[in-house]
Each structure stands twice: as structure tokens, then as C-alpha cells.
C-alpha positions as CSV (number, residue, x, y, z in Angstrom):
1,M,-26.3,20.1,3.0
2,H,-25.5,19.5,-0.6
3,V,-26.7,16.0,-1.8
4,K,-25.8,14.4,-5.2
5,F,-27.4,11.4,-6.7
6,Q,-27.9,9.6,-10.1
7,A,-31.3,10.4,-11.6
8,A,-32.2,8.7,-15.0
9,N,-29.1,9.4,-17.1
10,S,-27.7,12.4,-15.3
11,V,-26.5,13.5,-11.9
12,A,-29.0,15.5,-9.8
13,E,-28.1,17.8,-6.9
14,V,-30.3,19.2,-4.2
15,E,-29.8,21.5,-1.2
16,T,-31.2,20.0,2.0
17,V,-31.2,20.9,5.7
18,S,-30.0,18.3,8.2
19,K,-32.5,17.6,11.0
20,N,-30.3,15.1,13.0
21,V,-27.1,13.3,12.5
22,S,-25.9,10.0,14.1
23,I,-23.0,7.6,13.5
24,G,-25.1,5.4,11.2
25,G,-26.9,8.1,9.2
26,L,-28.8,11.3,9.1
27,L,-32.3,12.8,8.5
28,V,-32.6,15.7,6.1
29,H,-35.4,18.0,4.9
30,S,-35.6,18.5,1.1
31,A,-37.9,20.2,-1.4
32,L,-37.4,17.3,-3.7
33,V,-37.9,13.6,-3.1
34,I,-35.0,11.2,-3.6
35,P,-36.3,7.6,-4.2
36,E,-35.5,4.9,-1.6
37,H,-32.4,2.8,-2.1
38,T,-30.8,5.6,-4.3
39,P,-27.0,5.9,-3.6
40,V,-26.0,9.5,-2.6
41,T,-23.0,11.5,-1.7
42,F,-23.2,14.6,0.4
43,I,-21.3,17.5,1.8
44,M,-22.4,19.1,5.1
45,C,-21.3,22.5,6.4
46,V,-21.4,22.7,10.2
47,R,-21.3,26.1,11.9
48,G,-21.4,27.1,15.5
49,E,-21.3,30.2,17.6
50,Q,-17.9,29.2,19.2
51,A,-16.4,27.9,15.9
52,V,-13.6,29.9,14.3
53,H,-14.6,28.7,10.8
54,P,-17.2,26.3,9.4
55,V,-16.3,22.6,9.2
56,Y,-17.1,20.7,6.0
57,L,-18.0,17.0,6.3
58,A,-18.5,14.5,3.4
59,G,-20.1,11.1,3.3
60,E,-21.8,8.5,1.2
61,G,-25.0,6.5,1.8
62,K,-28.3,5.2,0.5
63,I,-31.7,6.6,0.9
64,A,-33.4,4.4,3.6
65,R,-36.7,6.3,3.7
66,A,-38.5,9.3,2.1
67,E,-41.7,10.7,3.5
68,S,-43.8,13.7,2.5
69,T,-44.1,16.4,5.2
70,G,-46.6,18.5,3.4
71,A,-43.9,21.2,2.9
72,G,-41.3,19.0,1.4
73,F,-39.8,15.6,2.2
74,A,-38.1,14.0,5.2
75,I,-35.3,11.8,3.8
76,A,-33.3,9.3,5.9
77,I,-29.8,8.5,4.6
78,K,-28.1,5.4,5.9
79,C,-24.3,6.0,5.7
80,T,-22.3,3.3,3.8
81,I,-18.9,4.8,4.8
82,P,-18.0,7.0,7.8
83,I,-18.6,10.7,7.5
84,T,-15.2,12.4,6.9
85,D,-13.8,15.9,7.7
86,L,-13.0,17.3,4.3
87,E,-10.1,19.3,5.7
88,N,-8.3,16.0,6.5
89,C,-8.8,14.9,2.9
90,L,-7.4,17.9,1.1
91,P,-3.7,18.0,0.2
92,E,-1.7,20.5,2.2
93,A,-0.8,23.7,0.4
94,S,2.7,23.9,-0.9
95,M,5.0,26.4,0.7
């Protein structure tokens, strides 16, 4: 997953790995901590053995919790809007 958030006076980005996803949010593992209550946007790439191509999902949320795991941070994101399939958001190619 690719997560973006505002840090000081600039936009920060971090690559994370999703640990679980539910309707209301998700848990990710990150090398960097993101402070609680920070608004975030994210893009998730979902791949599977049976999938013809990867599916890209996007969402927005706020950090609900961030805990040290010793080898990084477990970060809980509470979604503020439903997670959306990016393919449905892109304009169709002109023919």
C-alpha cells in the first residue's frame, strides 16, 4: 500500500503492507510511524493467484492507532469514505 499524509509543511509518503482490511478500516505495517488522528489517503494493490490483473483500490481515513512492533509500526486506519476501485474512477479511453 502507498499512504500519503501531511507532515509539517509538506506531504509525506510511505510504503506499507496491509495486514487486514475490513469495511470500516485496515491495519498496515510501516517502517515509519504516522501520528494518531492524521488524515491519510491510500492506494492498495490487490493481487491473487486467480486474478488476471491486479486491482487498485483507493481510500481516505484517519490514523486511529499506531503501535511499535519492534520491527516497525502497526498502524490502524479508520476509513472516512468507502474504499473505491480505481478502475471505476478513471475515464474510459477514447476510441
